[in-house]
N, CA, C and O atoms as a Tinker XYZ file with bonds, in Angstrom:
   520  protein
     1  N     -2.392000   -3.101000    0.428000    73     2
     2  CA    -3.091000   -1.932000   -0.626000    64     1     3
     3  C     -4.150000   -2.008000   -0.983000    63     2     4     5
     4  O     -4.478000   -2.591000   -2.017000    81     3
     5  N     -4.814000   -1.512000   -0.312000    73     3     6
     6  CA    -6.785000   -1.870000   -1.577000    64     5     7
     7  C     -6.702000    0.087000   -1.546000    63     6     8     9
     8  O     -6.095000    0.999000   -0.985000    81     7
     9  N     -8.174000   -0.242000   -2.955000    73     7    10
    10  CA    -8.161000    1.457000   -3.546000    64     9    11
    11  C     -9.525000    2.043000   -2.266000    63    10    12    13
    12  O     -9.895000    1.728000   -1.135000    81    11
    13  N     -9.922000    3.147000   -3.440000    73    11    14
    14  CA   -10.861000    4.211000   -1.718000    64    13    15
    15  C    -12.077000    2.933000   -1.837000    63    14    16    17
    16  O    -12.159000    2.018000   -2.656000    81    15
    17  N    -12.826000    3.232000   -0.846000    73    15    18
    18  CA   -13.805000    2.825000   -0.372000    64    17    19
    19  C    -14.371000    4.154000    0.426000    63    18    20    21
    20  O    -13.916000    5.188000    0.914000    81    19
    21  N    -15.590000    3.518000    0.266000    73    19    22
    22  CA   -16.602000    4.619000    1.494000    64    21    23
    23  C    -15.851000    4.334000    2.903000    63    22    24    25
    24  O    -14.937000    3.552000    3.165000    81    23
    25  N    -16.512000    5.180000    3.652000    73    23    26
    26  CA   -16.131000    5.355000    4.762000    64    25    27
    27  C    -16.461000    4.470000    5.951000    63    26    28    29
    28  O    -15.812000    4.412000    6.995000    81    27
    29  N    -17.669000    3.723000    5.616000    73    27    30
    30  CA   -17.897000    2.887000    6.726000    64    29    31
    31  C    -17.640000    1.561000    6.001000    63    30    32    33
    32  O    -17.526000    0.558000    6.706000    81    31
    33  N    -17.573000    1.487000    5.139000    73    31    34
    34  CA   -16.179000    0.520000    4.414000    64    33    35
    35  C    -14.968000    0.314000    5.002000    63    34    36    37
    36  O    -14.454000   -0.717000    5.437000    81    35
    37  N    -14.468000    1.776000    4.941000    73    35    38
    38  CA   -13.074000    1.717000    5.375000    64    37    39
    39  C    -12.109000    1.508000    6.772000    63    38    40    41
    40  O    -10.989000    1.114000    7.097000    81    39
    41  N    -13.798000    2.253000    7.557000    73    39    42
    42  CA   -13.210000    2.241000    9.258000    64    41    43
    43  C    -12.859000    0.854000    9.499000    63    42    44    45
    44  O    -11.653000    0.675000    9.668000    81    43
    45  N    -13.615000   -0.198000    9.560000    73    43    46
    46  CA   -13.586000   -1.651000    9.628000    64    45    47
    47  C    -12.619000   -1.857000    9.641000    63    46    48    49
    48  O    -12.176000   -2.364000   10.671000    81    47
    49  N    -11.605000   -1.565000    8.389000    73    47    50
    50  CA   -10.721000   -2.595000    7.404000    64    49    51
    51  C     -9.453000   -1.840000    8.645000    63    50    52    53
    52  O     -8.403000   -1.480000    8.113000    81    51
    53  N     -9.531000   -1.687000    9.739000    73    51    54
    54  CA    -8.252000   -1.440000    9.811000    64    53    55
    55  C     -7.699000   -2.095000   10.890000    63    54    56    57
    56  O     -6.591000   -1.945000   11.404000    81    55
    57  N     -9.071000   -3.222000   11.316000    73    55    58
    58  CA    -9.015000   -3.585000   12.211000    64    57    59
    59  C     -7.429000   -4.642000   11.572000    63    58    60    61
    60  O     -6.531000   -4.618000   12.413000    81    59
    61  N     -7.132000   -5.341000   10.488000    73    59    62
    62  CA    -6.423000   -5.602000    9.316000    64    61    63
    63  C     -5.154000   -5.115000    9.542000    63    62    64    65
    64  O     -4.013000   -5.574000    9.492000    81    63
    65  N     -5.537000   -4.324000    9.738000    73    63    66
    66  CA    -3.726000   -3.199000   10.051000    64    65    67
    67  C     -2.856000   -3.255000   11.209000    63    66    68    69
    68  O     -3.055000   -2.635000   12.254000    81    67
    69  N     -2.070000   -3.881000   11.017000    73    67    70
    70  CA    -0.939000   -3.251000   12.911000    64    69    71
    71  C     -0.163000   -2.003000   13.510000    63    70    72    73
    72  O      0.218000   -1.899000   14.676000    81    71
    73  N      0.027000   -0.923000   12.325000    73    71    74
    74  CA     1.008000   -0.887000   11.889000    64    73    75
    75  C      0.587000    0.136000   10.550000    63    74    76    77
    76  O     -0.025000   -0.493000    9.686000    81    75
    77  N      0.759000    1.283000   10.297000    73    75    78
    78  CA     0.546000    1.914000    9.446000    64    77    79
    79  C      1.515000    3.508000    9.036000    63    78    80    81
    80  O      1.507000    4.567000    9.664000    81    79
    81  N      2.363000    3.111000    7.636000    73    79    82
    82  CA     3.197000    4.108000    7.827000    64    81    83
    83  C      3.469000    5.441000    6.945000    63    82    84    85
    84  O      3.458000    5.344000    5.718000    81    83
    85  N      3.658000    6.407000    7.434000    73    83    86
    86  CA     2.864000    7.444000    7.268000    64    85    87
    87  C      3.394000    7.980000    5.685000    63    86    88    89
    88  O      4.619000    7.910000    5.593000    81    87
    89  N      2.741000    8.473000    4.494000    73    87    90
    90  CA     4.552000    9.020000    3.005000    64    89    91
    91  C      4.521000   10.787000    3.597000    63    90    92    93
    92  O      4.059000   11.391000    4.564000    81    91
    93  N      5.403000   11.153000    2.216000    73    91    94
    94  CA     6.535000   12.148000    2.572000    64    93    95
    95  C      5.980000   12.253000    1.134000    63    94    96    97
    96  O      5.343000   11.279000    0.734000    81    95
    97  N      6.185000   13.632000    0.051000    73    95    98
    98  CA     6.434000   14.521000    1.481000    64    97    99
    99  C      4.954000   15.291000    1.912000    63    98   100   101
   100  O      4.943000   16.515000    2.047000    81    99
   101  N      3.709000   14.474000    2.116000    73    99   102
   102  CA     2.528000   14.694000    1.827000    64   101   103
   103  C      2.198000   13.973000    2.827000    63   102   104   105
   104  O      1.680000   12.897000    2.528000    81   103
   105  N      2.423000   14.383000    4.804000    73   103   106
   106  CA     1.846000   13.095000    5.295000    64   105   107
   107  C      0.421000   13.551000    5.324000    63   106   108   109
   108  O     -0.083000   14.548000    4.808000    81   107
   109  N     -0.467000   11.977000    6.514000    73   107   110
   110  CA    -1.446000   12.585000    7.349000    64   109   111
   111  C     -2.081000   13.345000    7.418000    63   110   112   113
   112  O     -1.317000   14.208000    7.851000    81   111
   113  N     -3.337000   13.966000    7.298000    73   111   114
   114  CA    -4.131000   15.076000    8.533000    64   113   115
   115  C     -5.133000   13.910000    9.076000    63   114   116   117
   116  O     -4.853000   13.148000   10.002000    81   115
   117  N     -6.515000   13.906000    8.234000    73   115   118
   118  CA    -7.317000   13.272000    8.519000    64   117   119
   119  C     -7.107000   12.001000    8.381000    63   118   120   121
   120  O     -7.491000   11.480000    9.428000    81   119
   121  N     -6.699000   11.190000    7.651000    73   119   122
   122  CA    -5.845000    9.488000    7.672000    64   121   123
   123  C     -5.718000    8.870000    9.284000    63   122   124   125
   124  O     -6.359000    8.089000    9.987000    81   123
   125  N     -4.498000    9.709000    9.413000    73   123   126
   126  CA    -3.540000    9.583000   10.448000    64   125   127
   127  C     -4.618000   10.002000   12.328000    63   126   128   129
   128  O     -4.359000    9.676000   13.487000    81   127
   129  N     -5.230000   10.436000   12.005000    73   127   130
   130  CA    -6.703000   10.420000   13.591000    64   129   131
   131  C     -7.417000    9.554000   12.977000    63   130   132   133
   132  O     -7.529000    8.599000   13.745000    81   131
   133  N     -8.071000    9.313000   11.832000    73   131   134
   134  CA    -8.811000    7.696000   11.742000    64   133   135
   135  C     -8.392000    6.672000   12.550000    63   134   136   137
   136  O     -8.814000    6.017000   13.502000    81   135
   137  N     -6.982000    6.789000   11.538000    73   135   138
   138  CA    -6.108000    5.268000   11.909000    64   137   139
   139  C     -5.767000    5.562000   14.025000    63   138   140   141
   140  O     -5.813000    4.631000   14.829000    81   139
   141  N     -5.474000    6.988000   14.399000    73   139   142
   142  CA    -5.707000    6.313000   15.718000    64   141   143
   143  C     -6.710000    5.977000   16.421000    63   142   144   145
   144  O     -6.713000    5.197000   17.374000    81   143
   145  N     -7.959000    6.805000   15.777000    73   143   146
   146  CA    -9.099000    6.439000   16.646000    64   145   147
   147  C     -9.170000    5.101000   16.822000    63   146   148   149
   148  O     -9.302000    4.547000   17.913000    81   147
   149  N     -9.035000    4.269000   15.168000    73   147   150
   150  CA    -9.436000    2.775000   14.819000    64   149   151
   151  C     -8.652000    1.464000   15.724000    63   150   152   153
   152  O     -8.872000    0.261000   15.861000    81   151
   153  N     -7.001000    3.042000   16.553000    73   151   154
   154  CA    -6.419000    2.024000   16.871000    64   153   155
   155  C     -5.380000    1.313000   16.552000    63   154   156   157
   156  O     -4.761000    0.331000   16.962000    81   155
   157  N     -5.353000    2.219000   15.552000    73   155   158
   158  CA    -3.235000    1.823000   14.744000    64   157   159
   159  C     -2.995000    2.887000   14.758000    63   158   160   161
   160  O     -3.638000    3.924000   14.592000    81   159
   161  N     -1.487000    2.512000   15.081000    73   159   162
   162  CA    -0.292000    3.355000   15.043000    64   161   163
   163  C      0.049000    4.002000   14.178000    63   162   164   165
   164  O      0.306000    3.219000   13.263000    81   163
   165  N      0.358000    5.735000   13.629000    73   163   166
   166  CA     0.965000    5.753000   12.521000    64   165   167
   167  C      2.639000    6.113000   12.871000    63   166   168   169
   168  O      3.188000    6.897000   13.645000    81   167
   169  N      3.221000    4.901000   11.666000    73   167   170
   170  CA     4.905000    5.652000   12.356000    64   169   171
   171  C      5.204000    7.093000   10.799000    63   170   172   173
   172  O      4.896000    7.045000    9.608000    81   171
   173  N      5.847000    8.084000   11.555000    73   171   174
   174  CA     6.337000    9.031000   10.724000    64   173   175
   175  C      7.014000    9.464000   11.155000    63   174   176   177
   176  O      7.331000    9.216000   12.318000    81   175
   177  N      7.847000   10.762000   10.056000    73   175   178
   178  CA     8.409000   12.008000   11.056000    64   177   179
   179  C      8.151000   12.952000   10.554000    63   178   180   181
   180  O      7.136000   13.137000    9.883000    81   179
   181  N      9.118000   13.833000   10.800000    73   179   182
   182  CA     9.104000   15.361000   10.410000    64   181   183
   183  C      9.266000   15.640000    9.513000    63   182   184   185
   184  O     10.367000   16.187000    9.566000    81   183
   185  N      8.753000   15.696000    8.069000    73   183   186
   186  CA     9.146000   16.411000    6.783000    64   185   187
   187  C     10.073000   17.870000    7.060000    63   186   188   189
   188  O     10.485000   18.328000    8.126000    81   187
   189  N     10.270000   18.580000    5.147000    73   187   190
   190  CA    11.645000   20.121000    5.418000    64   189   191
   191  C      9.938000   20.816000    4.985000    63   190   192   193
   192  O      9.946000   22.022000    4.738000    81   191
   193  N      8.308000   19.963000    4.882000    73   191   194
   194  CA     7.814000   21.159000    4.697000    64   193   195
   195  C      6.225000   20.885000    5.640000    63   194   196   197
   196  O      5.697000   19.836000    6.009000    81   195
   197  N      5.743000   22.553000    5.826000    73   195   198
   198  CA     4.524000   22.111000    6.450000    64   197   199
   199  C      3.658000   20.578000    6.338000    63   198   200   201
   200  O      3.333000   19.769000    7.207000    81   199
   201  N      3.435000   20.609000    4.653000    73   199   202
   202  CA     2.325000   19.397000    4.295000    64   201   203
   203  C      3.204000   18.074000    5.486000    63   202   204   205
   204  O      2.727000   17.963000    6.615000    81   203
   205  N      3.955000   17.532000    5.248000    73   203   206
   206  CA     5.054000   16.850000    5.912000    64   205   207
   207  C      5.183000   16.716000    7.513000    63   206   208   209
   208  O      5.818000   15.840000    8.100000    81   207
   209  N      4.395000   17.841000    8.138000    73   207   210
   210  CA     4.611000   17.608000    9.863000    64   209   211
   211  C      3.142000   17.634000   10.492000    63   210   212   213
   212  O      3.003000   17.898000   11.686000    81   211
   213  N      1.585000   17.237000    9.318000    73   211   214
   214  CA     0.770000   16.755000   10.321000    64   213   215
   215  C      0.551000   15.659000   10.975000    63   214   216   217
   216  O     -0.374000   15.689000   11.786000    81   215
   217  N      1.469000   14.161000   10.785000    73   215   218
   218  CA     0.939000   13.094000   11.708000    64   217   219
   219  C      2.151000   13.806000   12.672000    63   218   220   221
   220  O      1.634000   14.107000   13.748000    81   219
   221  N      3.282000   14.095000   12.647000    73   219   222
   222  CA     3.811000   14.586000   13.831000    64   221   223
   223  C      2.760000   15.670000   15.383000    63   222   224   225
   224  O      2.519000   15.676000   16.590000    81   223
   225  N      2.618000   16.089000   14.631000    73   223   226
   226  CA     1.403000   17.234000   15.760000    64   225   227
   227  C      0.788000   16.206000   15.769000    63   226   228   229
   228  O      0.638000   15.917000   16.956000    81   227
   229  N      0.031000   14.972000   14.737000    73   227   230
   230  CA    -1.607000   15.093000   15.443000    64   229   231
   231  C     -0.632000   13.409000   16.339000    63   230   232   233
   232  O     -1.051000   12.922000   17.389000    81   231
   233  N     -0.245000   13.238000   16.106000    73   231   234
   234  CA     0.528000   12.318000   17.247000    64   233   235
   235  C      1.353000   12.078000   18.722000    63   234   236   237
   236  O      1.647000   11.132000   19.453000    81   235
   237  N      1.547000   13.683000   18.670000    73   235   238
   238  CA     2.550000   14.215000   19.765000    64   237   239
   239  C      1.710000   14.659000   20.545000    63   238   240   241
   240  O      1.848000   14.513000   21.760000    81   239
   241  N      0.490000   15.400000   19.916000    73   239   242
   242  CA    -0.982000   16.001000   20.712000    64   241   243
   243  C     -1.935000   14.500000   21.136000    63   242   244   245
   244  O     -2.732000   14.372000   22.065000    81   243
   245  N     -1.472000   13.353000   19.971000    73   243   246
   246  CA    -2.328000   12.432000   20.731000    64   245   247
   247  C     -1.582000   11.589000   22.011000    63   246   248   249
   248  O     -1.811000   10.649000   22.772000    81   247
   249  N     -0.783000   12.353000   21.781000    73   247   250
   250  CA     0.370000   11.562000   22.834000    64   249   251
   251  C      0.174000    9.754000   22.823000    63   250   252   253
   252  O     -0.353000    8.855000   23.479000    81   251
   253  N      1.076000    9.999000   21.473000    73   251   254
   254  CA     1.724000    9.179000   20.852000    64   253   255
   255  C      2.924000    9.442000   20.912000    63   254   256   257
   256  O      3.422000    8.365000   21.241000    81   255
   257  N      3.614000   10.065000   20.825000    73   255   258
   258  CA     4.934000   10.601000   20.135000    64   257   259
   259  C      5.844000    9.586000   19.763000    63   258   260   261
   260  O      6.725000    9.673000   18.908000    81   259
   261  N      5.439000    8.204000   20.778000    73   259   262
   262  CA     6.668000    6.587000   20.427000    64   261   263
   263  C      6.435000    5.851000   19.540000    63   262   264   265
   264  O      6.404000    4.620000   19.545000    81   263
   265  N      6.120000    7.125000   18.094000    73   263   266
   266  CA     5.741000    6.067000   16.826000    64   265   267
   267  C      6.819000    7.472000   16.096000    63   266   268   269
   268  O      7.688000    6.878000   15.457000    81   267
   269  N      7.006000    8.664000   15.997000    73   267   270
   270  CA     7.265000    9.903000   15.694000    64   269   271
   271  C      8.793000    9.605000   15.890000    63   270   272   273
   272  O      9.163000    9.755000   17.055000    81   271
   273  N      9.883000    9.164000   14.882000    73   271   274
   274  CA    11.223000    9.079000   14.334000    64   273   275
   275  C     11.466000   10.614000   14.060000    63   274   276   277
   276  O     10.775000   11.571000   13.707000    81   275
   277  N     13.337000   10.287000   14.532000    73   275   278
   278  CA    13.717000   12.426000   14.165000    64   277   279
   279  C     13.685000   12.357000   12.693000    63   278   280   281
   280  O     13.042000   13.291000   12.214000    81   279
   281  N     14.198000   11.509000   11.792000    73   279   282
   282  CA    14.550000   11.944000   10.795000    64   281   283
   283  C     14.474000   10.114000    9.737000    63   282   284   285
   284  O     14.566000    9.225000   10.585000    81   283
   285  N     14.372000    9.618000    8.592000    73   283   286
   286  CA    14.351000    9.130000    7.359000    64   285   287
   287  C     14.439000    7.748000    7.822000    63   286   288   289
   288  O     13.576000    6.876000    7.916000    81   287
   289  N     15.966000    7.757000    8.149000    73   287   290
   290  CA    15.988000    6.064000    8.974000    64   289   291
   291  C     16.034000    6.263000   10.193000    63   290   292   293
   292  O     16.996000    5.550000   10.482000    81   291
   293  N     15.746000    6.650000   11.002000    73   291   294
   294  CA    14.708000    6.313000   12.050000    64   293   295
   295  C     13.456000    5.327000   11.565000    63   294   296   297
   296  O     13.189000    4.190000   11.955000    81   295
   297  N     12.526000    6.472000   10.203000    73   295   298
   298  CA    11.918000    6.211000   10.396000    64   297   299
   299  C     10.950000    4.783000    9.611000    63   298   300   301
   300  O      9.771000    4.468000    9.450000    81   299
   301  N     12.298000    4.252000    9.297000    73   299   302
   302  CA    12.261000    2.646000    8.715000    64   301   303
   303  C     12.713000    2.057000    9.973000    63   302   304   305
   304  O     12.007000    1.084000   10.239000    81   303
   305  N     13.631000    2.272000   10.865000    73   303   306
   306  CA    13.998000    1.233000   11.879000    64   305   307
   307  C     12.751000    0.998000   13.354000    63   306   308   309
   308  O     12.342000    0.002000   13.950000    81   307
   309  N     12.506000    2.389000   13.470000    73   307   310
   310  CA    11.315000    2.514000   13.792000    64   309   311
   311  C      9.627000    1.718000   13.258000    63   310   312   313
   312  O      8.676000    1.403000   13.973000    81   311
   313  N      9.729000    1.645000   12.363000    73   311   314
   314  CA     8.048000    0.540000   11.830000    64   313   315
   315  C      9.011000   -0.882000   11.685000    63   314   316   317
   316  O      8.386000   -1.887000   11.346000    81   315
   317  N     10.663000   -1.048000   11.945000    73   315   318
   318  CA    10.855000   -2.826000   11.755000    64   317   319
   319  C     10.776000   -2.712000   13.809000    63   318   320   321
   320  O     10.764000   -3.673000   14.578000    81   319
   321  N     10.747000   -1.661000   14.068000    73   319   322
   322  CA    11.156000   -2.294000   15.811000    64   321   323
   323  C      9.505000   -2.713000   16.207000    63   322   324   325
   324  O      8.934000   -3.663000   16.742000    81   323
   325  N      9.178000   -1.569000   15.678000    73   323   326
   326  CA     7.631000   -1.809000   15.966000    64   325   327
   327  C      6.788000   -3.227000   15.728000    63   326   328   329
   328  O      5.866000   -3.652000   16.424000    81   327
   329  N      7.652000   -4.123000   13.971000    73   327   330
   330  CA     6.903000   -5.158000   13.864000    64   329   331
   331  C      7.572000   -6.302000   14.418000    63   330   332   333
   332  O      7.330000   -7.422000   13.968000    81   331
   333  N      8.084000   -6.191000   15.002000    73   331   334
   334  CA     8.997000   -7.493000   16.325000    64   333   335
   335  C      8.513000   -7.153000   17.578000    63   334   336   337
   336  O      9.303000   -7.610000   18.404000    81   335
   337  N      7.229000   -6.339000   18.342000    73   335   338
   338  CA     7.341000   -5.699000   19.324000    64   337   339
   339  C      5.985000   -6.410000   19.357000    63   338   340   341
   340  O      5.479000   -6.454000   20.479000    81   339
   341  N      5.260000   -7.002000   18.319000    73   339   342
   342  CA     3.307000   -7.135000   18.341000    64   341   343
   343  C      2.395000   -7.636000   19.995000    63   342   344   345
   344  O      1.179000   -7.720000   20.161000    81   343
   345  N      3.627000   -7.921000   21.117000    73   343   346
   346  CA     2.402000   -7.764000   22.158000    64   345   347
   347  C      2.497000   -6.466000   22.749000    63   346   348   349
   348  O      1.552000   -5.832000   23.221000    81   347
   349  N      3.638000   -6.124000   22.699000    73   347   350
   350  CA     3.872000   -3.792000   23.200000    64   349   351
   351  C      2.621000   -3.512000   22.430000    63   350   352   353
   352  O      1.649000   -3.167000   23.101000    81   351
   353  N      2.474000   -3.607000   21.061000    73   351   354
   354  CA     1.964000   -2.987000   19.953000    64   353   355
   355  C      0.908000   -3.286000   20.404000    63   354   356   357
   356  O      0.182000   -2.303000   20.551000    81   355
   357  N      0.139000   -4.934000   20.929000    73   355   358
   358  CA    -1.468000   -5.032000   20.812000    64   357   359
   359  C     -1.902000   -3.975000   21.924000    63   358   360   361
   360  O     -2.891000   -3.256000   21.778000    81   359
   361  N     -1.072000   -3.941000   23.057000    73   359   362
   362  CA    -1.557000   -2.992000   23.902000    64   361   363
   363  C     -1.858000   -1.773000   24.332000    63   362   364   365
   364  O     -2.675000   -1.393000   25.172000    81   363
   365  N     -0.701000   -0.902000   23.298000    73   363   366
   366  CA    -0.413000    0.369000   22.541000    64   365   367
   367  C     -2.063000   -0.134000   22.060000    63   366   368   369
   368  O     -2.972000    0.416000   22.682000    81   367
   369  N     -2.395000   -1.007000   21.137000    73   367   370
   370  CA    -3.307000   -0.614000   20.198000    64   369   371
   371  C     -4.978000   -0.491000   21.075000    63   370   372   373
   372  O     -5.987000    0.203000   20.951000    81   371
   373  N     -4.435000   -1.794000   22.122000    73   371   374
   374  CA    -5.930000   -1.555000   23.137000    64   373   375
   375  C     -6.073000   -0.182000   23.582000    63   374   376   377
   376  O     -7.229000    0.180000   23.366000    81   375
   377  N     -5.445000    0.636000   24.058000    73   375   378
   378  CA    -5.634000    1.795000   24.614000    64   377   379
   379  C     -5.818000    3.067000   23.801000    63   378   380   381
   380  O     -6.234000    4.147000   24.222000    81   379
   381  N     -5.497000    2.807000   22.757000    73   379   382
   382  CA    -5.397000    3.557000   21.878000    64   381   383
   383  C     -6.353000    4.665000   21.531000    63   382   384   385
   384  O     -5.984000    5.791000   21.198000    81   383
   385  N     -8.201000    4.089000   21.676000    73   383   386
   386  CA    -8.987000    5.383000   21.722000    64   385   387
   387  C     -8.358000    5.971000   23.024000    63   386   388   389
   388  O     -7.375000    6.686000   23.220000    81   387
   389  N     -8.904000    5.640000   23.502000    73   387   390
   390  CA    -9.470000    5.591000   24.830000    64   389   391
   391  C     -7.971000    6.670000   25.281000    63   390   392   393
   392  O     -8.269000    7.695000   25.894000    81   391
   393  N     -6.546000    6.458000   25.008000    73   391   394
   394  CA    -5.820000    7.836000   25.425000    64   393   395
   395  C     -6.082000    9.109000   23.916000    63   394   396   397
   396  O     -5.895000   10.303000   24.149000    81   395
   397  N     -6.323000    8.852000   23.104000    73   395   398
   398  CA    -6.620000    9.576000   22.019000    64   397   399
   399  C     -7.940000   11.115000   22.868000    63   398   400   401
   400  O     -7.992000   12.295000   23.217000    81   399
   401  N     -8.663000    9.925000   22.762000    73   399   402
   402  CA    -9.965000   10.515000   23.413000    64   401   403
   403  C     -9.552000   11.341000   24.294000    63   402   404   405
   404  O     -9.985000   12.490000   24.195000    81   403
   405  N     -8.696000   11.056000   25.304000    73   403   406
   406  CA    -8.478000   12.345000   26.398000    64   405   407
   407  C     -7.272000   13.148000   25.832000    63   406   408   409
   408  O     -7.279000   14.268000   26.343000    81   407
   409  N     -6.219000   12.982000   24.945000    73   407   410
   410  CA    -5.425000   13.681000   24.606000    64   409   411
   411  C     -5.839000   14.774000   24.177000    63   410   412   413
   412  O     -6.873000   14.834000   23.511000    81   411
   413  N     -4.743000   16.386000   24.629000    73   411   414
   414  CA    -5.095000   17.185000   23.866000    64   413   415
   415  C     -5.251000   17.316000   22.403000    63   414   416   417
   416  O     -5.191000   18.418000   21.858000    81   415
   417  N     -5.450000   16.219000   21.756000    73   415   418
   418  CA    -5.641000   16.186000   20.370000    64   417   419
   419  C     -7.921000   16.404000   20.264000    63   418   420   421
   420  O     -8.689000   17.017000   19.522000    81   419
   421  N     -8.015000   15.849000   20.996000    73   419   422
   422  CA    -9.331000   15.698000   21.387000    64   421   423
   423  C    -10.381000   16.387000   21.939000    63   422   424   425
   424  O    -11.601000   16.226000   21.967000    81   423
   425  N     -9.245000   17.574000   22.575000    73   423   426
   426  CA    -9.835000   18.248000   23.846000    64   425   427
   427  C     -9.857000   19.680000   23.065000    63   426   428   429
   428  O     -8.852000   20.385000   22.967000    81   427
   429  N    -11.299000   20.064000   22.451000    73   427   430
   430  CA   -11.480000   21.548000   21.563000    64   429   431
   431  C    -11.299000   22.330000   22.534000    63   430   432   433
   432  O    -10.172000   22.787000   22.345000    81   431
   433  N    -11.767000   22.822000   23.577000    73   431   434
   434  CA   -12.272000   23.364000   24.595000    64   433   435
   435  C    -10.694000   23.859000   25.034000    63   434   436   437
   436  O    -10.464000   25.064000   25.135000    81   435
   437  N     -9.727000   22.945000   25.263000    73   435   438
   438  CA    -8.209000   23.854000   25.434000    64   437   439
   439  C     -7.646000   24.419000   24.105000    63   438   440   441
   440  O     -6.879000   25.382000   24.093000    81   439
   441  N     -8.140000   23.656000   22.773000    73   439   442
   442  CA    -7.850000   24.042000   22.074000    64   441   443
   443  C     -7.537000   25.654000   21.425000    63   442   444   445
   444  O     -6.594000   26.240000   20.893000    81   443
   445  N     -8.596000   25.878000   21.728000    73   443   446
   446  CA    -9.801000   26.818000   21.917000    64   445   447
   447  C     -9.533000   28.414000   22.455000    63   446   448   449
   448  O     -9.674000   29.566000   22.045000    81   447
   449  N     -8.944000   27.519000   23.925000    73   447   450
   450  CA    -8.112000   28.365000   24.766000    64   449   451
   451  C     -7.132000   28.985000   24.339000    63   450   452   453
   452  O     -6.785000   30.092000   24.750000    81   451
   453  N     -6.595000   28.355000   23.492000    73   451   454
   454  CA    -4.881000   28.157000   24.082000    64   453   455
   455  C     -4.843000   29.677000   22.677000    63   454   456   457
   456  O     -4.373000   30.809000   22.783000    81   455
   457  N     -5.629000   28.929000   21.371000    73   455   458
   458  CA    -5.825000   30.092000   20.305000    64   457   459
   459  C     -6.042000   31.666000   20.487000    63   458   460   461
   460  O     -5.374000   32.655000   20.183000    81   459
   461  N     -7.525000   31.416000   21.249000    73   459   462
   462  CA    -7.776000   32.321000   21.693000    64   461   463
   463  C     -7.185000   33.566000   22.104000    63   462   464   465
   464  O     -7.500000   34.714000   21.793000    81   463
   465  N     -5.823000   32.931000   23.228000    73   463   466
   466  CA    -4.904000   33.060000   23.876000    64   465   467
   467  C     -3.206000   34.028000   22.944000    63   466   468   469
   468  O     -2.466000   34.988000   23.155000    81   467
   469  N     -3.430000   32.779000   21.785000    73   467   470
   470  CA    -2.222000   33.496000   20.759000    64   469   471
   471  C     -2.533000   34.598000   20.301000    63   470   472   473
   472  O     -1.913000   35.641000   20.506000    81   471
   473  N     -4.095000   34.400000   19.253000    73   471   474
   474  CA    -4.630000   35.864000   18.601000    64   473   475
   475  C     -4.375000   36.915000   19.464000    63   474   476   477
   476  O     -3.733000   37.897000   19.093000    81   475
   477  N     -4.949000   36.764000   20.908000    73   475   478
   478  CA    -5.174000   38.192000   21.781000    64   477   479
   479  C     -3.160000   38.389000   21.728000    63   478   480   481
   480  O     -2.616000   39.492000   21.791000    81   479
   481  N     -2.662000   37.526000   21.649000    73   479   482
   482  CA    -0.563000   38.177000   21.997000    64   481   483
   483  C     -0.740000   39.216000   20.963000    63   482   484   485
   484  O     -1.095000   40.386000   21.104000    81   483
   485  N     -0.272000   38.251000   19.387000    73   483   486
   486  CA    -0.490000   38.767000   18.335000    64   485   487
   487  C     -0.655000   40.292000   18.478000    63   486   488   489
   488  O      0.059000   41.294000   18.428000    81   487
   489  N     -2.238000   39.903000   18.728000    73   487   490
   490  CA    -2.897000   41.474000   18.412000    64   489   491
   491  C     -2.549000   43.072000   19.349000    63   490   492   493
   492  O     -2.547000   44.291000   19.175000    81   491
   493  N     -2.303000   42.110000   20.323000    73   491   494
   494  CA    -1.388000   42.845000   21.771000    64   493   495
   495  C     -0.080000   43.802000   20.821000    63   494   496   497
   496  O      0.042000   45.009000   20.615000    81   495
   497  N      0.622000   42.792000   20.470000    73   495   498
   498  CA     2.417000   43.152000   20.128000    64   497   499
   499  C      1.826000   43.903000   19.119000    63   498   500   501
   500  O      2.210000   45.065000   19.251000    81   499
   501  N      0.985000   43.772000   18.064000    73   499   502
   502  CA     0.790000   44.183000   16.701000    64   501   503
   503  C      0.057000   46.163000   17.533000    63   502   504   505
   504  O      0.640000   47.226000   17.318000    81   503
   505  N     -0.456000   46.106000   17.871000    73   503   506
   506  CA    -0.965000   47.716000   19.105000    64   505   507
   507  C     -0.063000   48.149000   19.904000    63   506   508   509
   508  O     -0.237000   49.183000   20.549000    81   507
   509  N      0.904000   47.515000   19.975000    73   507   510
   510  CA     2.610000   47.830000   20.982000    64   509   511
   511  C      2.734000   48.505000   19.895000    63   510   512   513
   512  O      2.499000   49.712000   19.834000    81   511
   513  N      3.095000   47.834000   18.973000    73   511   514
   514  CA     4.872000   48.131000   17.701000    64   513   515
   515  C      4.090000   49.298000   16.884000    63   514   516   517
   516  O      4.598000   49.512000   15.783000    81   515
   517  N      2.659000   50.307000   17.279000    73   515   518
   518  CA     2.208000   50.776000   16.541000    64   517   519
   519  C      3.629000   51.689000   16.728000    63   518   520
   520  O      3.837000   52.662000   16.004000    81   519
């Protein structure tokens, strides 16, 4: 555990981290994305509220759903499992940034198209219900 530091000092510190453990009931947002960008997997599970599900979304869209547990019990088990698979973990970490870069998480044009389609559908539904 470390205290606060500026981003230029923080990012290199990820090299000292094997696995990050997500928090509940407020899961990581930018922190989870930073960790993945720096090659550090984040183990998480979906909580009951919106604020508890950010990391699930980021990991899933970043194509690293293998770090998402179904519940709190599985969360602990998954973290322990990965801690004992250091060779596999090293391979994942070495490829993580490129995989995230090419994933839907970093595909802004795709997000914009999908978001626009959802908005159009909502407007069409609203208009047809008048």
